[in-house]
PDB file of N, CA, C and O in Angstrom:
ATOM      1  N   UNK A   1      88.854  43.706  65.586  1.00  0.00           N
ATOM      2  CA  UNK A   1      88.178  44.830  64.935  1.00  0.00           C
ATOM      3  C   UNK A   1      88.376  44.830  63.435  1.00  0.00           C
ATOM      4  O   UNK A   1      88.776  43.835  62.832  1.00  0.00           O
ATOM      5  N   UNK A   2      88.083  45.976  62.856  1.00  0.00           N
ATOM      6  CA  UNK A   2      88.158  46.097  61.406  1.00  0.00           C
ATOM      7  C   UNK A   2      89.599  45.968  60.907  1.00  0.00           C
ATOM      8  O   UNK A   2      89.849  45.400  59.843  1.00  0.00           O
ATOM      9  N   UNK A   3      90.536  46.499  61.685  1.00  0.00           N
ATOM     10  CA  UNK A   3      91.939  46.462  61.271  1.00  0.00           C
ATOM     11  C   UNK A   3      92.454  45.043  61.090  1.00  0.00           C
ATOM     12  O   UNK A   3      93.146  44.748  60.116  1.00  0.00           O
ATOM     13  N   UNK A   4      92.114  44.157  62.035  1.00  0.00           N
ATOM     14  CA  UNK A   4      92.608  42.783  61.946  1.00  0.00           C
ATOM     15  C   UNK A   4      91.973  42.057  60.767  1.00  0.00           C
ATOM     16  O   UNK A   4      92.623  41.242  60.112  1.00  0.00           O
ATOM     17  N   UNK A   5      90.705  42.351  60.496  1.00  0.00           N
ATOM     18  CA  UNK A   5      90.043  41.735  59.346  1.00  0.00           C
ATOM     19  C   UNK A   5      90.720  42.186  58.060  1.00  0.00           C
ATOM     20  O   UNK A   5      90.964  41.389  57.154  1.00  0.00           O
ATOM     21  N   UNK A   6      91.017  43.476  57.998  1.00  0.00           N
ATOM     22  CA  UNK A   6      91.668  44.027  56.811  1.00  0.00           C
ATOM     23  C   UNK A   6      93.037  43.388  56.607  1.00  0.00           C
ATOM     24  O   UNK A   6      93.406  43.039  55.485  1.00  0.00           O
ATOM     25  N   UNK A   7      93.791  43.236  57.701  1.00  0.00           N
ATOM     26  CA  UNK A   7      95.119  42.616  57.621  1.00  0.00           C
ATOM     27  C   UNK A   7      94.999  41.185  57.110  1.00  0.00           C
ATOM     28  O   UNK A   7      95.784  40.742  56.271  1.00  0.00           O
ATOM     29  N   UNK A   8      93.997  40.466  57.634  1.00  0.00           N
ATOM     30  CA  UNK A   8      93.784  39.076  57.236  1.00  0.00           C
ATOM     31  C   UNK A   8      93.498  38.986  55.739  1.00  0.00           C
ATOM     32  O   UNK A   8      94.065  38.146  55.039  1.00  0.00           O
ATOM     33  N   UNK A   9      92.610  39.863  55.253  1.00  0.00           N
ATOM     34  CA  UNK A   9      92.272  39.859  53.831  1.00  0.00           C
ATOM     35  C   UNK A   9      93.478  40.238  52.986  1.00  0.00           C
ATOM     36  O   UNK A   9      93.716  39.647  51.933  1.00  0.00           O
ATOM     37  N   UNK A  10      94.235  41.219  53.447  1.00  0.00           N
ATOM     38  CA  UNK A  10      95.414  41.659  52.705  1.00  0.00           C
ATOM     39  C   UNK A  10      96.408  40.510  52.564  1.00  0.00           C
ATOM     40  O   UNK A  10      97.016  40.330  51.509  1.00  0.00           O
ATOM     41  N   UNK A  11      96.567  39.738  53.632  1.00  0.00           N
ATOM     42  CA  UNK A  11      97.481  38.592  53.592  1.00  0.00           C
ATOM     43  C   UNK A  11      97.002  37.570  52.573  1.00  0.00           C
ATOM     44  O   UNK A  11      97.792  37.044  51.788  1.00  0.00           O
ATOM     45  N   UNK A  12      95.684  37.290  52.591  1.00  0.00           N
ATOM     46  CA  UNK A  12      95.126  36.308  51.658  1.00  0.00           C
ATOM     47  C   UNK A  12      95.340  36.758  50.221  1.00  0.00           C
ATOM     48  O   UNK A  12      95.754  35.976  49.365  1.00  0.00           O
ATOM     49  N   UNK A  13      95.052  38.027  49.972  1.00  0.00           N
ATOM     50  CA  UNK A  13      95.215  38.567  48.621  1.00  0.00           C
ATOM     51  C   UNK A  13      96.676  38.497  48.193  1.00  0.00           C
ATOM     52  O   UNK A  13      96.982  38.118  47.063  1.00  0.00           O
ATOM     53  N   UNK A  14      97.574  38.864  49.099  1.00  0.00           N
ATOM     54  CA  UNK A  14      99.001  38.847  48.779  1.00  0.00           C
ATOM     55  C   UNK A  14      99.449  37.436  48.416  1.00  0.00           C
ATOM     56  O   UNK A  14     100.219  37.245  47.474  1.00  0.00           O
ATOM     57  N   UNK A  15      98.963  36.448  49.168  1.00  0.00           N
ATOM     58  CA  UNK A  15      99.322  35.051  48.888  1.00  0.00           C
ATOM     59  C   UNK A  15      98.835  34.643  47.510  1.00  0.00           C
ATOM     60  O   UNK A  15      99.570  34.027  46.738  1.00  0.00           O
ATOM     61  N   UNK A  16      97.574  34.994  47.199  1.00  0.00           N
ATOM     62  CA  UNK A  16      96.994  34.637  45.907  1.00  0.00           C
ATOM     63  C   UNK A  16      97.768  35.296  44.777  1.00  0.00           C
ATOM     64  O   UNK A  16      98.079  34.658  43.771  1.00  0.00           O
ATOM     65  N   UNK A  17      98.076  36.567  44.947  1.00  0.00           N
ATOM     66  CA  UNK A  17      98.829  37.298  43.922  1.00  0.00           C
ATOM     67  C   UNK A  17     100.203  36.667  43.724  1.00  0.00           C
ATOM     68  O   UNK A  17     100.669  36.522  42.594  1.00  0.00           O
ATOM     69  N   UNK A  18     100.845  36.296  44.822  1.00  0.00           N
ATOM     70  CA  UNK A  18     102.169  35.686  44.741  1.00  0.00           C
ATOM     71  C   UNK A  18     102.105  34.370  43.973  1.00  0.00           C
ATOM     72  O   UNK A  18     102.977  34.075  43.156  1.00  0.00           O
ATOM     73  N   UNK A  19     101.065  33.583  44.242  1.00  0.00           N
ATOM     74  CA  UNK A  19     100.889  32.310  43.536  1.00  0.00           C
ATOM     75  C   UNK A  19     100.725  32.546  42.046  1.00  0.00           C
ATOM     76  O   UNK A  19     101.362  31.881  41.229  1.00  0.00           O
ATOM     77  N   UNK A  20      99.862  33.505  41.694  1.00  0.00           N
ATOM     78  CA  UNK A  20      99.621  33.816  40.287  1.00  0.00           C
ATOM     79  C   UNK A  20     100.915  34.285  39.622  1.00  0.00           C
ATOM     80  O   UNK A  20     101.230  33.872  38.506  1.00  0.00           O
ATOM     81  N   UNK A  21     101.654  35.139  40.303  1.00  0.00           N
ATOM     82  CA  UNK A  21     102.907  35.666  39.757  1.00  0.00           C
ATOM     83  C   UNK A  21     103.900  34.529  39.524  1.00  0.00           C
ATOM     84  O   UNK A  21     104.599  34.509  38.511  1.00  0.00           O
ATOM     85  N   UNK A  22     103.960  33.589  40.460  1.00  0.00           N
ATOM     86  CA  UNK A  22     104.873  32.457  40.322  1.00  0.00           C
ATOM     87  C   UNK A  22     104.498  31.625  39.105  1.00  0.00           C
ATOM     88  O   UNK A  22     105.367  31.188  38.350  1.00  0.00           O
ATOM     89  N   UNK A  23     103.198  31.407  38.917  1.00  0.00           N
ATOM     90  CA  UNK A  23     102.720  30.645  37.757  1.00  0.00           C
ATOM     91  C   UNK A  23     103.117  31.347  36.468  1.00  0.00           C
ATOM     92  O   UNK A  23     103.648  30.726  35.547  1.00  0.00           O
ATOM     93  N   UNK A  24     102.852  32.662  36.413  1.00  0.00           N
ATOM     94  CA  UNK A  24     103.172  33.436  35.214  1.00  0.00           C
ATOM     95  C   UNK A  24     104.677  33.411  34.960  1.00  0.00           C
ATOM     96  O   UNK A  24     105.116  33.252  33.821  1.00  0.00           O
ATOM     97  N   UNK A  25     105.457  33.565  36.013  1.00  0.00           N
ATOM     98  CA  UNK A  25     106.909  33.554  35.877  1.00  0.00           C
ATOM     99  C   UNK A  25     107.409  32.221  35.338  1.00  0.00           C
ATOM    100  O   UNK A  25     108.278  32.190  34.467  1.00  0.00           O
ATOM    101  N   UNK A  26     106.871  31.132  35.846  1.00  0.00           N
ATOM    102  CA  UNK A  26     107.284  29.807  35.394  1.00  0.00           C
ATOM    103  C   UNK A  26     106.951  29.626  33.920  1.00  0.00           C
ATOM    104  O   UNK A  26     107.747  29.079  33.156  1.00  0.00           O
ATOM    105  N   UNK A  27     105.764  30.091  33.525  1.00  0.00           N
ATOM    106  CA  UNK A  27     105.347  29.992  32.125  1.00  0.00           C
ATOM    107  C   UNK A  27     106.298  30.781  31.238  1.00  0.00           C
ATOM    108  O   UNK A  27     106.721  30.313  30.181  1.00  0.00           O
ATOM    109  N   UNK A  28     106.625  31.994  31.690  1.00  0.00           N
ATOM    110  CA  UNK A  28     107.488  32.890  30.925  1.00  0.00           C
ATOM    111  C   UNK A  28     108.861  32.253  30.729  1.00  0.00           C
ATOM    112  O   UNK A  28     109.411  32.271  29.628  1.00  0.00           O
ATOM    113  N   UNK A  29     109.410  31.689  31.809  1.00  0.00           N
ATOM    114  CA  UNK A  29     110.728  31.060  31.741  1.00  0.00           C
ATOM    115  C   UNK A  29     110.690  29.851  30.808  1.00  0.00           C
ATOM    116  O   UNK A  29     111.605  29.648  30.011  1.00  0.00           O
ATOM    117  N   UNK A  30     109.635  29.056  30.910  1.00  0.00           N
ATOM    118  CA  UNK A  30     109.509  27.878  30.052  1.00  0.00           C
ATOM    119  C   UNK A  30     109.462  28.298  28.589  1.00  0.00           C
ATOM    120  O   UNK A  30     110.106  27.682  27.739  1.00  0.00           O
ATOM    121  N   UNK A  31     108.700  29.347  28.298  1.00  0.00           N
ATOM    122  CA  UNK A  31     108.607  29.828  26.922  1.00  0.00           C
ATOM    123  C   UNK A  31     109.949  30.334  26.424  1.00  0.00           C
ATOM    124  O   UNK A  31     110.312  30.098  25.272  1.00  0.00           O
ATOM    125  N   UNK A  32     110.686  31.025  27.274  1.00  0.00           N
ATOM    126  CA  UNK A  32     111.992  31.562  26.885  1.00  0.00           C
ATOM    127  C   UNK A  32     112.946  30.419  26.549  1.00  0.00           C
ATOM    128  O   UNK A  32     113.735  30.525  25.610  1.00  0.00           O
ATOM    129  N   UNK A  33     112.876  29.344  27.301  1.00  0.00           N
ATOM    130  CA  UNK A  33     113.799  28.233  27.088  1.00  0.00           C
ATOM    131  C   UNK A  33     113.435  27.442  25.838  1.00  0.00           C
ATOM    132  O   UNK A  33     114.288  26.770  25.258  1.00  0.00           O
ATOM    133  N   UNK A  34     112.173  27.517  25.419  1.00  0.00           N
ATOM    134  CA  UNK A  34     111.736  26.811  24.214  1.00  0.00           C
ATOM    135  C   UNK A  34     112.356  27.438  22.966  1.00  0.00           C
ATOM    136  O   UNK A  34     112.650  26.750  21.988  1.00  0.00           O
ATOM    137  N   UNK A  35     112.549  28.760  23.020  1.00  0.00           N
ATOM    138  CA  UNK A  35     113.035  29.480  21.844  1.00  0.00           C
ATOM    139  C   UNK A  35     114.395  28.989  21.387  1.00  0.00           C
ATOM    140  O   UNK A  35     114.938  29.498  20.407  1.00  0.00           O
TER     141      UNK A  35
END
């Protein structure tokens, strides 16, 4: 039903957000170490 579709989409979004956050975090750490 609709609930399972929503859960599936929420999982996909969460994964994408986590990936983006990891990328941003890595960039931030790299920049900090350059200083």
